[in-house]
C-alpha positions as CSV (number, residue, x, y, z in Angstrom):
1,M,30.4,78.1,-186.7
2,R,33.4,76.0,-187.6
3,R,34.1,75.6,-183.8
4,R,30.4,74.5,-183.3
5,R,31.1,71.9,-185.8
6,L,34.2,70.9,-184.1
7,I,32.7,70.3,-180.7
8,P,30.8,67.0,-181.7
9,W,34.0,65.7,-183.2
10,I,36.0,66.4,-180.0
11,F,33.2,64.8,-178.0
12,Y,33.3,61.7,-180.1
13,L,37.2,61.6,-180.0
14,N,37.1,61.5,-176.2
15,L,34.6,58.9,-176.0
16,T,36.9,56.8,-178.3
17,L,39.8,57.7,-176.2
18,I,37.8,56.6,-173.0
19,A,36.7,53.2,-174.7
20,A,40.4,52.7,-175.8
21,L,41.9,53.2,-172.5
22,L,39.4,51.4,-170.7
23,G,39.9,48.6,-173.1
24,Y,43.8,48.9,-172.5
25,K,43.2,48.6,-168.6
26,V,41.1,45.5,-169.2
27,Y,43.9,44.1,-171.2
28,L,46.4,45.0,-168.7
29,N,44.4,43.4,-165.8
30,F,43.3,40.2,-167.6
31,F,45.3,39.6,-170.7
32,E,49.0,40.8,-169.9
33,Q,51.5,38.2,-169.3
34,D,51.2,37.1,-165.7
35,F,53.9,36.7,-162.9
36,A,53.9,35.0,-159.7
37,A,56.4,34.4,-156.8
38,N,58.8,36.9,-158.6
39,H,61.0,37.3,-155.2
40,A,61.9,33.7,-155.3
41,V,63.4,34.2,-158.7
42,Q,65.2,37.4,-157.7
43,V,66.5,36.0,-154.3
44,K,68.1,33.1,-156.4
45,Q,69.8,35.7,-158.8
46,I,71.2,37.6,-155.9
47,E,72.6,34.6,-154.0
48,A,74.2,33.5,-157.4
49,L,75.6,36.9,-157.6
50,L,77.1,37.2,-154.0
51,E,78.4,33.7,-153.8
52,Q,82.1,33.8,-152.8
53,K,82.1,37.6,-153.2
54,A,83.1,39.9,-150.2
55,H,82.9,43.1,-151.9
56,Y,79.7,44.0,-153.8
57,R,77.3,47.2,-154.0
58,F,73.4,47.6,-153.9
59,A,71.0,50.4,-154.0
60,V,68.1,51.1,-151.7
61,L,65.3,53.6,-152.6
62,G,61.6,54.2,-151.3
63,N,58.5,55.7,-152.5
64,I,58.8,54.6,-156.2
65,N,55.0,55.2,-156.4
66,N,54.8,53.9,-160.1
67,S,56.7,57.2,-161.0
68,V,57.7,57.2,-164.6
69,G,59.1,60.6,-164.5
70,I,61.6,60.0,-161.8
71,F,62.1,56.3,-161.1
72,E,61.8,54.8,-164.7
73,R,63.4,57.7,-166.6
74,K,66.0,59.1,-164.3
75,I,66.9,56.6,-161.5
76,I,66.9,53.4,-163.6
77,P,69.5,54.6,-166.1
78,L,71.8,55.7,-163.2
79,L,71.5,52.3,-161.7
80,N,72.0,50.5,-164.9
81,D,75.1,52.6,-165.6
82,G,76.4,52.3,-162.0
83,D,78.2,49.4,-160.4
84,Y,75.4,47.9,-158.6
85,D,74.6,44.3,-158.1
86,F,70.9,44.6,-157.1
87,V,68.2,46.9,-156.0
88,V,66.0,47.1,-153.1
89,S,62.8,49.1,-152.7
90,A,62.2,50.0,-148.9
91,G,58.4,50.2,-149.5
92,N,55.7,52.0,-151.5
93,A,56.9,50.9,-154.9
94,V,53.3,51.2,-156.0
95,S,51.1,54.3,-155.7
96,S,48.4,51.8,-154.5
97,G,47.9,48.0,-154.5
98,G,45.7,48.0,-157.6
99,E,46.4,45.2,-160.2
100,D,47.0,47.7,-162.7
101,K,49.6,49.3,-160.5
102,Y,51.3,46.0,-159.8
103,R,51.5,45.1,-163.5
104,A,52.6,48.6,-164.5
105,L,55.5,48.2,-161.5
106,F,56.5,45.0,-162.9
107,G,57.0,46.5,-166.7
108,T,59.0,49.2,-165.1
109,L,61.2,47.0,-163.0
110,S,61.8,44.8,-166.0
111,R,63.9,47.8,-167.3
112,L,66.4,47.1,-164.6
113,E,69.6,45.2,-165.7
114,M,69.9,43.5,-162.3
115,P,67.8,41.6,-159.7
116,Y,65.5,43.5,-157.3
117,L,63.4,43.1,-154.1
118,L,60.4,44.8,-152.6
119,T,59.5,45.6,-149.1
120,F,55.9,45.3,-148.3
121,G,54.5,48.8,-147.3
122,P,51.3,50.7,-147.1
123,G,51.1,51.6,-150.8
124,E,51.4,47.7,-151.7
125,E,48.9,46.7,-149.0
126,S,46.1,49.4,-149.9
127,R,43.1,48.5,-152.1
128,I,43.4,44.9,-151.0
129,G,46.8,45.1,-152.6
130,G,48.3,42.5,-149.9
131,F,46.8,39.6,-151.8
132,R,48.3,40.7,-155.1
133,F,51.5,41.2,-153.5
134,Y,51.7,37.7,-152.1
135,D,50.6,36.3,-155.3
136,H,52.9,38.3,-157.5
137,F,56.2,38.6,-155.2
138,G,55.8,36.5,-152.1
139,P,55.4,36.5,-148.4
140,Y,55.0,39.9,-146.5
141,H,58.0,39.3,-144.3
142,F,61.0,36.9,-145.2
143,S,64.9,36.8,-144.8
144,F,67.7,35.2,-146.7
145,A,71.4,35.0,-146.7
146,A,73.7,35.8,-149.7
147,G,77.3,36.2,-149.6
148,N,78.6,37.1,-146.2
149,S,75.3,39.1,-145.5
150,R,71.8,38.6,-144.4
151,F,68.8,40.5,-145.8
152,T,65.5,40.6,-143.5
153,F,62.3,42.3,-144.7
154,L,59.5,43.1,-142.1
155,D,55.8,43.9,-142.5
156,S,55.4,47.0,-140.8
157,T,51.8,47.4,-142.0
158,G,50.3,45.2,-139.4
159,T,49.0,42.8,-141.9
160,T,51.2,40.2,-140.1
161,D,50.9,40.0,-136.5
162,Y,53.9,42.0,-134.7
163,G,54.1,39.4,-131.9
164,W,54.5,36.7,-134.3
165,Q,57.2,38.7,-136.3
166,R,59.0,39.7,-133.1
167,R,59.4,36.0,-132.2
168,W,60.4,35.1,-135.8
169,L,63.1,37.9,-135.7
170,D,64.4,36.8,-132.4
171,E,64.9,33.4,-133.6
172,L,66.5,34.6,-136.6
173,L,68.9,36.8,-135.3
174,A,70.0,34.3,-132.6
175,A,70.8,31.8,-135.3
176,A,72.4,34.2,-137.8
177,H,76.2,34.1,-138.4
178,A,76.5,36.7,-141.5
179,D,79.3,39.2,-141.3
180,N,76.6,42.0,-142.1
181,H,72.8,42.2,-141.6
182,F,70.5,44.5,-143.3
183,V,66.7,45.0,-142.4
184,F,64.1,46.6,-144.5
185,S,60.8,48.2,-142.9
186,A,58.5,50.6,-144.9
187,Y,57.5,52.3,-141.6
188,P,60.6,54.1,-139.8
189,L,61.5,52.7,-136.3
190,Y,62.6,56.1,-135.0
191,P,61.1,59.5,-135.0
192,V,62.2,61.8,-137.8
193,D,62.2,65.6,-138.3
194,Y,59.8,66.1,-141.1
195,S,58.9,69.7,-140.7
196,G,58.4,71.4,-144.1
197,L,56.9,68.4,-145.7
198,L,53.3,68.1,-147.1
199,R,51.9,65.6,-144.6
200,L,48.3,65.9,-143.3
201,D,49.0,63.3,-140.4
202,D,51.9,62.0,-138.2
203,D,51.3,58.2,-138.8
204,Y,54.4,57.5,-140.3
205,L,56.3,55.4,-137.5
206,F,56.4,51.7,-136.9
207,P,53.7,51.2,-134.0
208,E,55.0,52.5,-130.8
209,G,54.4,49.3,-128.6
210,A,56.3,46.9,-131.2
211,R,59.1,49.2,-132.3
212,R,60.9,49.3,-129.1
213,A,61.1,45.6,-129.0
214,F,62.1,45.5,-132.7
215,T,64.9,48.0,-132.1
216,R,66.3,46.5,-129.0
217,L,66.4,43.0,-130.7
218,M,68.3,44.6,-134.0
219,E,70.6,46.7,-131.9
220,N,71.6,43.8,-129.4
221,A,72.1,41.5,-132.5
222,G,74.2,44.3,-134.4
223,V,72.3,44.8,-137.2
224,D,74.2,47.2,-139.7
225,A,71.4,49.2,-141.0
226,V,67.5,49.5,-141.1
227,F,66.2,51.1,-144.3
228,S,62.6,52.7,-144.4
229,S,60.6,54.8,-146.9
230,E,57.4,56.3,-145.6
231,L,58.7,59.9,-145.7
232,A,59.6,61.7,-148.8
233,L,63.2,62.7,-147.5
234,F,66.6,61.4,-146.7
235,D,67.5,60.9,-142.9
236,R,70.1,58.9,-141.2
237,Q,70.3,58.2,-137.5
238,T,72.6,55.9,-135.5
239,H,71.5,54.1,-132.5
240,A,73.5,51.5,-130.5
241,G,75.9,51.0,-133.6
242,T,72.8,50.5,-135.9
243,D,72.1,52.9,-138.7
244,Y,68.6,53.8,-139.3
245,V,68.1,55.1,-142.8
246,V,64.9,56.8,-144.3
247,T,65.0,57.2,-148.2
248,G,61.9,58.1,-149.6
249,G,63.1,60.0,-152.9
250,A,62.5,57.7,-155.7
251,G,59.1,59.2,-156.7
252,G,55.9,60.9,-155.4
253,L,55.8,64.5,-154.0
254,V,59.4,65.6,-153.1
255,L,60.2,69.3,-152.3
256,N,63.5,68.8,-154.1
257,Q,65.2,71.1,-151.6
258,G,67.1,70.4,-148.3
259,R,66.6,67.0,-147.2
260,S,63.6,66.3,-149.3
261,R,65.2,65.5,-152.7
262,Y,65.1,63.0,-155.2
263,H,67.5,60.3,-154.4
264,F,68.6,56.8,-153.7
265,V,71.1,55.4,-151.2
266,A,74.3,53.4,-152.3
267,V,75.3,50.8,-150.1
268,D,78.9,49.5,-150.5
269,V,79.9,46.2,-148.6
270,D,83.6,45.3,-148.3
271,G,83.9,42.4,-145.9
272,E,82.6,43.6,-142.7
273,R,82.9,47.2,-143.7
274,V,79.7,48.9,-144.7
275,T,79.5,52.4,-146.4
276,L,76.2,54.1,-146.9
277,E,76.0,57.2,-149.1
278,A,72.9,59.3,-150.3
279,K,72.9,59.8,-154.2
280,P,70.8,62.8,-154.9
281,L,69.7,63.5,-158.4
282,D,71.1,66.7,-159.8
283,I,68.3,68.0,-161.7
284,G,69.9,71.6,-161.8
285,Q,66.8,73.8,-161.9
286,H,65.5,76.9,-160.6
287,P,63.7,76.1,-157.2
288,F,60.3,77.3,-158.6
289,W,60.7,74.7,-161.4
290,R,62.1,72.1,-159.3
291,T,59.1,72.5,-157.0
292,A,56.7,72.5,-160.1
293,E,58.4,69.3,-161.7
294,S,58.2,67.7,-158.4
295,L,54.5,68.4,-158.1
296,W,53.9,67.2,-161.6
297,F,55.7,64.0,-161.1
298,F,53.7,63.5,-158.1
299,I,50.5,63.9,-160.2
300,Y,52.0,61.6,-162.7
301,S,52.6,58.8,-160.4
302,L,49.0,58.9,-159.2
303,F,47.8,58.4,-162.7
304,Y,49.9,55.6,-163.7
305,V,49.5,53.2,-165.8
306,G,51.9,55.9,-167.1
307,Y,50.0,58.8,-168.4
308,L,47.4,56.7,-169.9
309,N,45.1,57.0,-166.7
310,F,45.7,60.8,-166.7
311,I,44.5,61.0,-170.4
312,L,41.6,58.8,-169.5
313,L,40.7,61.0,-166.6
314,V,40.9,64.1,-168.7
315,A,39.0,62.7,-171.6
316,I,36.0,61.8,-169.2
317,F,36.1,65.4,-167.7
318,I,36.0,66.8,-171.5
319,A,33.2,64.5,-172.4
320,V,31.2,65.2,-169.5
321,A,31.8,69.1,-170.1
322,I,30.7,69.0,-173.5
323,W,27.6,67.1,-172.7
324,L,26.7,69.3,-169.9
325,Y,27.4,72.3,-172.3
326,H,24.9,70.9,-174.7
327,R,22.4,70.2,-172.1
328,I,22.6,73.6,-170.3
329,F,23.6,76.2,-172.8
330,T,22.2,75.0,-176.1
331,E,18.7,76.0,-176.9
332,Q,16.2,73.1,-177.5
333,D,13.5,73.4,-179.8
334,Y,10.8,70.7,-178.7
335,Y,8.1,72.0,-181.2
336,P,7.4,71.2,-185.0
337,D,8.8,73.8,-187.3
338,F,5.2,75.3,-188.2
339,D,7.0,77.1,-191.2
340,I,7.3,73.9,-193.0
341,D,4.2,73.1,-195.4
342,P,3.9,69.3,-196.0
343,D,1.0,69.9,-198.4
344,A,3.2,72.1,-200.7
345,D,3.3,70.5,-204.0
346,D,5.1,72.1,-206.9
347,G,3.9,69.3,-209.4
348,T,7.4,67.8,-209.5
349,P,7.6,63.9,-209.3
350,L,9.5,62.6,-206.3
351,R,11.9,59.8,-206.9
352,T,11.8,57.1,-204.3
353,V,14.1,54.2,-203.4
354,M,12.9,51.7,-201.1
355,F,15.0,49.3,-199.1
356,T,13.6,46.1,-197.8
357,N,14.9,42.7,-196.3
358,N,12.0,40.8,-197.9
359,Y,9.8,41.4,-200.9
360,L,7.7,39.5,-203.3
361,P,7.5,36.7,-204.1
362,F,8.0,36.3,-200.3
363,I,4.6,36.6,-199.0
364,G,4.2,38.8,-195.8
365,G,2.9,41.9,-194.4
366,V,6.0,44.1,-195.1
367,P,6.4,42.9,-198.8
368,I,2.7,43.4,-199.4
369,S,2.9,47.0,-197.9
370,I,5.8,47.9,-199.9
371,E,4.2,46.7,-203.1
372,R,0.9,48.6,-202.5
373,L,2.9,51.8,-201.9
374,K,5.0,51.4,-205.0
375,R,1.9,51.1,-207.1
376,G,0.0,53.7,-205.3
377,L,2.9,56.2,-205.8
378,A,3.5,55.0,-209.4
379,A,-0.2,55.7,-210.0
380,L,0.2,59.2,-209.0
381,G,3.2,59.7,-211.2
382,H,6.2,59.3,-208.9
383,P,8.9,56.9,-209.9
384,V,9.9,54.2,-207.4
385,M,12.8,51.7,-207.2
386,V,13.0,48.8,-204.8
387,V,16.1,47.2,-203.4
388,A,15.5,43.7,-202.2
389,P,17.1,40.3,-202.0
390,R,16.9,37.9,-205.0
391,Y,14.8,34.8,-204.7
392,S,14.9,31.4,-206.8
393,R,11.3,32.3,-208.2
394,Q,10.5,35.9,-209.1
395,A,9.1,37.9,-211.8
396,D,11.3,38.4,-214.9
397,D,9.9,42.0,-215.7
398,E,11.2,43.8,-212.8
399,A,12.9,46.8,-214.3
400,D,11.9,48.9,-211.1
401,V,13.3,46.3,-208.8
402,L,17.0,45.9,-207.9
403,R,17.7,42.3,-206.7
404,L,20.6,41.7,-204.6
405,R,22.5,38.3,-204.5
406,S,21.8,36.4,-201.3
407,L,24.8,35.5,-199.3
408,L,23.1,33.2,-196.9
409,P,19.4,32.3,-196.4
410,L,18.2,32.1,-192.9
411,G,15.2,30.3,-191.3
412,K,13.9,26.8,-192.0
413,H,11.6,28.1,-194.8
414,Q,14.3,30.9,-195.8
415,E,12.0,33.7,-194.4
416,F,15.1,35.9,-194.3
417,R,17.9,36.3,-196.8
418,L,21.2,37.7,-196.0
419,A,21.6,40.0,-199.0
420,N,24.8,41.3,-200.4
421,V,24.6,44.8,-199.1
422,F,28.2,45.4,-200.3
423,S,27.5,45.4,-203.8
424,V,29.1,48.1,-205.8
425,Q,26.4,47.7,-208.4
426,M,23.7,48.8,-205.7
427,A,25.4,51.8,-204.9
428,R,25.8,52.8,-208.7
429,R,22.1,52.1,-209.6
430,V,20.9,53.9,-206.7
431,R,23.1,56.8,-207.4
432,A,22.1,56.7,-211.1
433,F,18.4,56.7,-210.1
434,K,18.9,60.2,-208.5
435,P,16.5,59.6,-205.7
436,D,14.8,62.5,-204.0
437,V,14.0,60.3,-200.9
438,I,15.2,57.1,-199.5
439,H,12.6,54.9,-197.7
440,V,13.8,52.2,-195.6
441,H,11.5,49.4,-194.1
442,H,13.8,47.7,-191.7
443,P,16.4,48.8,-189.0
444,F,19.1,46.6,-190.0
445,W,21.0,45.0,-192.9
446,I,19.5,46.3,-196.3
447,G,17.7,49.1,-194.2
448,R,21.0,50.0,-192.7
449,A,22.6,50.0,-196.1
450,G,19.6,52.4,-197.3
451,Q,20.2,54.7,-194.4
452,L,23.9,55.0,-195.0
453,L,23.3,55.7,-199.0
454,G,20.9,58.3,-197.9
455,R,23.5,60.1,-195.9
456,L,26.0,59.9,-198.7
457,L,23.6,61.3,-201.3
458,G,22.3,64.0,-199.0
459,V,18.6,63.0,-199.4
460,P,16.2,62.6,-196.5
461,V,15.7,59.0,-195.1
462,M,12.3,57.8,-194.2
463,Y,11.7,54.8,-191.9
464,T,8.6,52.7,-191.8
465,Y,8.3,50.9,-188.4
466,H,6.6,47.6,-189.4
467,T,7.6,45.0,-186.9
468,R,7.8,44.5,-183.1
469,L,11.3,43.1,-183.1
470,E,11.1,42.0,-179.3
471,H,8.6,39.3,-180.5
472,Y,11.2,37.9,-182.7
473,A,13.8,36.9,-180.1
474,H,13.6,33.3,-180.7
475,Y,15.2,33.8,-184.2
476,V,18.2,35.7,-182.9
477,P,21.3,33.9,-181.5
478,L,21.4,35.8,-178.4
479,P,19.9,35.2,-175.1
480,G,16.2,35.9,-175.4
481,P,15.7,38.4,-172.4
482,L,18.8,40.4,-173.5
483,F,17.4,40.8,-177.2
484,R,13.7,41.2,-176.1
485,N,14.1,43.7,-173.2
486,F,17.2,45.6,-174.3
487,I,18.6,45.3,-177.9
488,S,15.5,45.4,-179.8
489,H,14.3,48.7,-178.3
490,A,17.7,50.0,-178.5
491,L,18.2,49.2,-182.0
492,V,14.8,50.6,-183.2
493,K,15.4,53.9,-181.0
494,R,19.0,54.5,-182.5
495,F,18.0,53.7,-186.2
496,A,14.9,55.9,-185.9
497,N,16.8,58.7,-184.6
498,G,19.3,58.4,-187.4
499,C,16.5,59.0,-190.1
500,D,14.9,62.3,-191.0
501,A,11.1,60.9,-190.2
502,V,9.3,57.9,-189.3
503,I,6.1,56.5,-190.5
504,V,3.9,54.2,-188.3
505,P,0.7,52.5,-188.9
506,T,-1.1,53.2,-185.8
507,S,-1.2,55.7,-182.8
508,S,-0.1,53.1,-180.2
509,V,2.9,52.4,-182.3
510,E,3.8,56.2,-182.1
511,E,3.4,56.1,-178.6
512,Y,5.9,53.1,-178.1
513,L,8.5,55.0,-180.2
514,R,8.1,58.2,-178.0
515,I,8.5,56.1,-174.9
516,I,11.8,54.4,-176.0
517,G,13.2,57.7,-176.9
518,V,12.6,58.4,-180.6
519,K,12.6,62.2,-181.1
520,K,12.3,62.5,-185.1
521,P,9.0,63.5,-186.7
522,I,6.5,60.7,-186.7
523,F,3.7,60.2,-189.3
524,V,0.8,57.9,-188.4
525,Q,-0.4,56.2,-191.6
526,P,-1.9,52.8,-191.7
527,T,-1.0,50.6,-194.6
528,G,-3.5,50.9,-197.5
529,I,-5.5,47.9,-198.7
530,E,-7.1,47.2,-201.9
531,Y,-10.6,47.7,-200.7
532,E,-12.5,47.0,-204.1
533,R,-10.8,43.6,-204.5
534,F,-11.6,42.4,-201.2
535,A,-15.2,44.0,-201.0
536,H,-16.4,42.3,-204.2
537,V,-15.6,38.7,-204.7
538,D,-17.5,36.4,-207.3
539,A,-20.0,34.3,-205.1
540,E,-19.5,31.2,-207.3
541,A,-15.9,31.2,-207.0
542,V,-16.4,31.4,-203.1
543,S,-18.7,28.3,-203.2
544,T,-16.3,26.4,-205.2
545,L,-13.6,27.1,-202.8
546,R,-15.6,25.9,-199.8
547,N,-16.7,22.8,-201.6
548,R,-12.9,22.2,-202.5
549,L,-11.8,22.6,-198.9
550,G,-14.6,20.4,-197.5
551,L,-16.3,23.5,-195.7
552,A,-19.9,23.3,-197.1
553,D,-21.6,22.6,-194.0
554,K,-19.0,24.3,-191.5
555,R,-19.1,27.6,-189.5
556,V,-15.8,28.9,-190.8
557,L,-13.4,31.0,-188.8
558,V,-10.6,32.3,-190.9
559,S,-7.2,33.5,-189.8
560,I,-4.5,34.7,-192.2
561,S,-0.8,34.8,-190.9
562,R,2.6,33.3,-191.1
563,L,2.7,29.9,-189.3
564,S,5.4,30.9,-186.6
565,R,5.7,31.1,-182.8
566,E,5.1,34.9,-182.6
567,K,1.8,34.6,-184.3
568,N,0.3,32.8,-181.2
569,I,-1.7,30.2,-183.4
570,D,-1.7,27.9,-180.4
571,F,-4.1,30.3,-178.7
572,L,-6.5,29.9,-181.6
573,L,-6.3,26.0,-181.3
574,D,-7.1,26.1,-177.6
575,G,-10.2,28.7,-178.2
576,L,-11.4,26.3,-180.9
577,R,-11.2,23.5,-178.4
578,L,-13.5,25.4,-176.0
579,L,-16.0,26.3,-178.7
580,H,-16.2,22.6,-179.3
581,D,-16.5,21.7,-175.6
582,G,-19.3,24.4,-175.4
583,G,-21.3,22.7,-178.2
584,E,-20.0,24.7,-181.4
585,H,-19.2,21.3,-183.1
586,S,-19.4,22.8,-186.6
587,A,-16.7,25.6,-185.8
588,H,-13.9,25.0,-188.2
589,L,-10.8,27.2,-188.4
590,L,-9.2,27.9,-191.7
591,L,-5.7,29.0,-191.4
592,V,-4.1,30.8,-194.4
593,G,-0.4,31.0,-194.5
594,E,2.9,28.9,-194.6
595,G,5.8,28.7,-191.9
596,H,8.2,26.7,-190.3
597,D,5.7,25.9,-187.4
598,R,3.2,23.9,-189.8
599,R,4.0,20.4,-188.6
600,R,4.0,21.2,-185.1
601,L,0.7,23.0,-185.4
602,E,-0.7,20.0,-187.1
603,A,0.4,17.7,-184.4
604,R,-1.1,19.9,-181.7
605,A,-4.5,20.2,-183.5
606,A,-4.5,16.4,-183.6
607,A,-3.4,16.2,-179.9
608,L,-6.4,18.5,-179.0
609,G,-8.8,16.3,-181.1
610,L,-9.1,19.0,-183.7
611,G,-7.7,17.3,-186.6
612,E,-10.9,17.2,-188.7
613,H,-11.8,20.8,-187.6
614,V,-8.7,22.7,-188.8
615,T,-7.7,23.4,-192.3
616,L,-4.1,24.4,-193.0
617,A,-4.5,26.0,-196.4
618,G,-0.7,26.7,-196.9
619,A,0.6,29.7,-198.9
620,V,-2.2,31.5,-200.9
621,A,-1.6,33.8,-203.7
622,P,-2.5,37.4,-202.8
623,E,-5.1,37.6,-205.6
624,D,-7.0,34.6,-204.1
625,I,-7.0,35.8,-200.5
626,P,-10.3,37.8,-200.7
627,A,-12.1,34.6,-201.7
628,Y,-10.8,32.8,-198.6
629,C,-12.1,35.7,-196.4
630,H,-15.7,35.5,-198.0
631,A,-15.7,31.8,-197.5
632,A,-15.7,32.4,-193.6
633,E,-18.2,34.1,-191.2
634,L,-15.6,35.6,-188.9
635,F,-12.0,36.5,-188.9
636,V,-10.0,35.6,-185.9
637,F,-6.6,36.6,-184.8
638,A,-4.4,36.2,-181.8
639,S,-0.9,37.6,-182.8
640,R,0.6,40.4,-180.3
641,S,3.3,41.1,-182.7
642,E,1.7,43.4,-185.2
643,T,2.3,47.1,-185.6
644,Q,-1.0,47.4,-187.5
645,G,-2.6,44.1,-188.5
646,M,-3.1,44.7,-192.2
647,V,-4.9,41.3,-192.7
648,V,-7.5,42.4,-190.1
649,L,-8.3,45.5,-192.3
650,E,-8.5,43.3,-195.4
651,A,-10.8,41.0,-193.6
652,M,-13.1,43.9,-192.5
653,A,-13.0,44.9,-196.2
654,A,-14.5,41.4,-197.1
655,G,-17.4,42.4,-194.6
656,L,-16.1,40.1,-191.7
657,P,-16.5,41.0,-188.2
658,V,-13.2,40.2,-186.3
659,V,-12.4,38.7,-182.9
660,V,-8.9,39.6,-181.8
661,I,-6.5,40.0,-178.8
662,R,-5.7,43.5,-177.6
663,S,-2.2,44.6,-178.7
664,S,-0.5,47.6,-180.4
665,G,-1.8,48.1,-184.0
666,I,-4.9,46.1,-183.5
667,E,-6.2,48.4,-180.7
668,D,-6.5,51.2,-183.1
669,I,-8.5,49.5,-185.9
670,V,-11.0,47.4,-183.9
671,S,-13.7,49.3,-182.2
672,Q,-15.2,47.1,-179.4
673,G,-18.7,46.0,-180.3
674,S,-18.9,47.9,-183.5
675,N,-16.7,46.2,-186.1
676,G,-15.5,43.4,-183.8
677,Y,-14.4,42.3,-180.4
678,K,-11.0,42.5,-178.8
679,T,-10.3,40.6,-175.6
680,A,-7.5,40.1,-173.0
681,P,-5.1,37.0,-173.8
682,D,-7.8,34.8,-172.1
683,V,-8.8,31.7,-174.1
684,T,-12.1,31.6,-172.4
685,A,-13.0,35.3,-172.8
686,W,-11.9,35.1,-176.7
687,S,-14.0,31.9,-177.4
688,R,-17.0,33.5,-175.4
689,A,-16.8,36.5,-178.0
690,V,-16.7,34.2,-181.1
691,A,-19.5,32.0,-179.8
692,E,-21.7,35.3,-179.4
693,L,-21.4,36.2,-183.0
694,L,-21.9,32.7,-184.4
695,H,-25.1,32.5,-182.3
696,D,-26.4,36.1,-183.3
697,A,-26.8,36.4,-186.9
698,D,-28.1,39.9,-186.9
699,K,-25.3,41.2,-184.8
700,R,-22.7,39.5,-187.1
701,R,-24.2,41.1,-190.1
702,R,-24.5,44.4,-188.6
703,M,-20.8,44.4,-187.3
704,G,-19.7,43.1,-190.7
705,R,-21.2,46.2,-192.6
706,Q,-19.6,48.5,-190.0
707,A,-16.2,46.7,-190.4
708,A,-16.4,47.1,-194.3
709,A,-17.3,50.9,-193.9
710,F,-14.4,51.3,-191.6
711,A,-11.7,49.5,-193.8
712,A,-13.1,51.8,-196.9
713,G,-11.2,54.7,-195.3
714,H,-7.9,52.7,-195.7
715,R,-7.7,52.7,-199.6
716,V,-4.3,52.5,-201.3
717,E,-4.9,55.7,-203.0
718,H,-5.3,57.6,-199.5
719,F,-2.2,55.6,-198.2
720,A,0.1,56.8,-201.1
721,R,-1.1,60.4,-201.0
722,S,-0.4,60.6,-197.1
723,V,3.0,58.9,-197.5
724,L,3.7,61.4,-200.2
725,R,2.9,64.3,-197.9
726,A,5.4,62.8,-195.3
727,Y,8.0,62.7,-198.0
728,R,7.5,66.4,-198.9
729,Y,7.7,67.4,-195.2
730,A,11.2,65.6,-194.8
731,L,12.4,67.2,-198.1
732,A,11.3,70.6,-197.0
733,V,13.0,70.3,-193.5
734,K,16.1,68.9,-195.2
735,R,16.2,71.9,-197.7
736,K,15.7,74.4,-195.0
737,R,18.5,73.1,-192.8
738,S,20.7,72.9,-195.9
739,G,20.1,76.5,-196.6
740,R,20.9,77.5,-193.0
741,Q,24.2,75.7,-193.3
742,R,25.1,77.4,-196.4
743,D,24.3,80.7,-194.8
744,K,26.4,79.9,-191.8
745,N,29.4,78.9,-194.0
746,A,29.0,82.0,-196.1
């Protein structure tokens, strides 16, 4: 069982390794110190070293292949300790021409205590590496004189036209006056016996047509030696007085026996006398272990930037293997646990702590929903504490509310306060309350703090999905499409799956959560309303309100919402304009609510010629809202960001038929033609439905009665009992799992 618990940790450790190593490769490619035209620097140093110097030594090696094991750890120390003036790579210094390989090679060569030069070979050219070679080191073919010698580098890969190189070399040799001449070509110019080597093809030679012309030029000019690297062996041939040396033992897959040994070539120049000597590495191991080490170093070189690429590959394989193991061999139970009885009640009061990013006195659907649930649970004998931001004006007698100091108010009207979730007092107060359940109402900030505290305390965490975050992209300092189409849904999915159960107000919201990938138990429970308070209002108070607002002779349409973009109030103004154009000149829109869009909406109403037909009542105390509903004949609503539309239910409780736009939440509570009308987001269709109800008093009254009857089934008492049932389910599941875990550990 401990092994099972260890597997997820190994999985996440591998994911961390993958992220770290990929980050390192990004750093290596984009942030590591750059280097350019490095050969110019190296040639200048070699020229200075050999100036007026008749005797000197240099080393030639090939097939470094980014090999840490051989070149960096074994050959470089020998070169640094030896009496060598400079080093030349005869080709394939990198395992491929990738940018990371070049940067890794540069770091390795920096360990040399002498200048160095590279021959352009197939390793340097691969993966569009030629561009990088030219940028980091210099031309593919070049020549320079130093001391009494000339050093010429050919491009044997064909990147540079062979005809052009042959003409260039012909002119160079004709004009050369050096005592000694050394040429470097990655591909050999004469066939070599490579029997016994692990090669899948015989394409190792300088191209047939060109090599005869090149060898004739070099032998006629008396070139001392030509060095190549393509084969993993040492070979020396002499043709017409020119030595042709293949040295490919500085890395890669070397058999480490016979001619295929790790080695480099020491070149001793004393005046016109040139001595070549192969310097094999004396590893001194049993042939089996030498071969095994050679194979390992070859693999090592393939995955350089050192061993990091190798670890990256292994980590990816492990992570994929664990993922496949869980997908294939772990039994999945997709059905609810029917042994759990959510209706079991032993009479013990449940202690609940609710976490919310906004709360009274801030007026909004979420604060009102939380307040009603809190009072409903308290009436049933279940203690509740609320953790919420601190506001400038709030009630003094809040023994059951923990206010967090605001770090930063956000929004023009401070709709959202960035509360101090790092408060030690919060953690202490919540722990001292000894909650049985943590109930969070937002998937971020204070809600996230509640989720983490629930895990620390080992109690179930419930999440109520109140808000369609994608409709609030204009509040977030991120590209709108990125937040609206990806981040908002990913945030909700991850947070909900991190809780023990989710409460949603409507079935359409449950469907949305399932679509985005939420797998935790979901309970559909509409927020309760104070039905009696909305159903029964003093008629004289309503009459007084209509007179005060100048609505005595108006056909009033009321809407209750925050004055902000996501509430789609512009749609209501456009609909009212159509009503007036159609002859409904007494239709008047009463907007209840406050928000940062107030001035813009006032200007828009004036621009539409509706200044006298729209009343912005501003913020209204919750206890006064029922009177505003009874002052109207219809309730209208255009928001598409609701998860339930609690104000729609409250208007129904006041006996108002409703005309709304189809959207999640609204779809589940408005029955077409029974308690109201729901239309597409089409101003013409919406205004036609409003006009129909204004014209037909009998239909309006009948639908009003049916709306009130529907709203009566959503009383706060029923709401609190249903949420309590969800709490008990989550508690029972948590206890059952804890019992199983104890049995496994026993």
